[in-house]
N, C-alpha and C positions, 0 to 999 in steps of 0.2 A: 474731851467733853467740855472741859473748862473753856476752851477756845470757842466753842459753839453753843454755850449754855444759853445765851440771850436768844439766839435763833431758835433753839429747841423749846425754850419757854414760850416764845411767841407762837410756834407751831402747835404746842400742846394746848394752849388756850383756844386756838382755832378748832382743834379736835374736840375739845369740851363743848364748844358752841355747836359743832356738827353733831355731837352725841345728843345734845338737847333737841335739835331739830329732828334727828332720827327717831328719838323717843316719841315726840309729838306725831310724827308721820305713822309710826307703828300703832299708835293709839287709835288711829282711824279704823283699824281692823281688829284690835284687841283692847278691851277696856282695862289697860294696865295702869297700875298706880305709878305716879311719877316719882322718880328717884333722883338722887344727886347725880348729874351726868359726869361729874369728876370720877365717880366710882366705876364708870364704864370704860375709862381709858386705861389700858394695860401699862404696867411699869416698863420703863425703857431698859432696865437692867435685865440681862439674861440670868437664868438660874444655872449656875455652874457647879452645883453640888455633885451631880452625876456625870456632867460633861465639862470637865475643866478646860477643855480646848476651845470651847465656845468663846467668841469675843465678848468682852464685858457688857457691850450695849447692843441692842437690837437695831436693825437697819430699817425698821418699819414701825408704823403705828397700828394698834389693834384696839377695836372696841368690842366689849362683851356686853351686849344689850340684854338686860334682865327683864323679861316680860312679867314674871311672877315673883321676883325677889330672890334672895340668896338661897341656894340649895335646890334650885330648879335649873332647867336647861337654859343656856345662854344662846343668843344669836350672835355669831362671831363675824366681824367685818375686818378684814386684813387690808391695809392700805400701804402700798409701797409702789414707787414708780415702776411700771411694767409688770406689776404683780398684785392684782386686786382679786380678793377672794371673799366669798360669803359662805358660811358654814354653820352647822349646828349638829347636835347629837351627842353620843358618848364615845370618846376617843381613848383607847388604851385603858379600859376599866380594870380595877384590881379583881382578883379572883372572886371575891364575895359579890361585887357589883355585877360581874359578868354572869355569875350563877343566877342572880336575881333577874337580869335582863333576859336570860334564856327561859326562866320560869314564866316571865311575862309573855314571851313569844309562844311558848308551848301552850299557854292557857288562852291567849288572845291573839294568836297569829292571824286569825281571820280578819281582825280589825286592821292589822298592819298590812295585810294583803290588799284590803279595800283602800286604805290610805295611799299606798304606793301605786295604785292603778287609776287614781282619779286624773282627770284631764289636766287640772292645775298642777298637780305634783309632777306628772310626766313632763309637762311643758317647762316648768321652772327648774326641776332637779334631775329629771331623767330616771335615775334609780338610786337605791341605797349604795353606799360605798363603804370602804374600810377593809382591813385585813380579814381573811376568811380561812377556816380550816379546809383542807382538801377532803377530809373524811367527816363523819358525824362526831359531834362532841360526846364525851363519855356520859352514858346514861340516857342517850337519845337514839332511837332507832333510825337507821339510814332511810327507812321508808316513811318517816314522819312527814305529814303533809306540809309542814313548814320548815323542812330540813335546810333549805337554802338560806332562810333567815337565821336558823339556829347555828349555822356554820360561822356566822359573823363573830369576829373577835372585837371589832369596832362596829358601831352602828351609827354612821354619820352621813350627812348630806354636805356636798361641796360643789360649788360652781365658781367659775372664773368670770370676771367682767373686765372690759378694757378701761383704761384710764379715762378715755373720752366718754364712755358710757356712764361711768359713775359720777363724773364731774359735770355732765350735761344737765340742763334744766329738768330732764326726765330721770335723772339719777336716783332721786328719792323714790320715785315711782317704782323703779327697778328693785330697789332694796325692799320697799313695802310689799310688792307683789311676791317677791321671793319669801319674805317672812310669812305672809298670809298663806301661801301654799305649804309652808313647813309647819304651820301651827298644829294641825292634827297629829303629825309625827312627833312634835315636841311634847304634846300632851301625853302621848303614848309613852315616851321616855320618862316624863315627869312622874308617871305612876310607879316607875321603878324606884325613883328617889323616895317617893312616899312609902313604898314597900320597905325600903331599907331603914326608915326611921321608926317603924312600928316596933 
């Protein structure tokens, strides 16, 4: 890292500038409060507390774009040569968060069904992703109308893009359109965060 620190610092400053532009682009579709773009750029250090075999440094840059501030869902942009990904949602929630997520689905599953069937959602994201149970979760009937949503252990959206797509003049439009199509889903998830804070 010491041998490449000057290069890394230069690249990180470019990522901060990119984060600022992304924030302004997303503000075209959501009236978000502008935040310090430096806080959007993930740390280069890997968390090795539970996986000590990981290398000490990541091999990619990542942005977590906060549209509503800390404590709400982030829009994640993973930037690595040959591996570009956009994502959002709840990934590997703890037991309490997962229970709250399922309560939200059981109560408002009709809204999630409507969100995931819109033309924009299907065009940009296809369908919900993440690990799922093969059976119904404890406390929920297998005949529940939203059992397919309730089986999710993660509730995430993910899509890949090519390096040429994200770096093209239209790359910002690609990210903005993906964000716009994800917004109703992100707001659905944010209600779970709000539920947890009550």
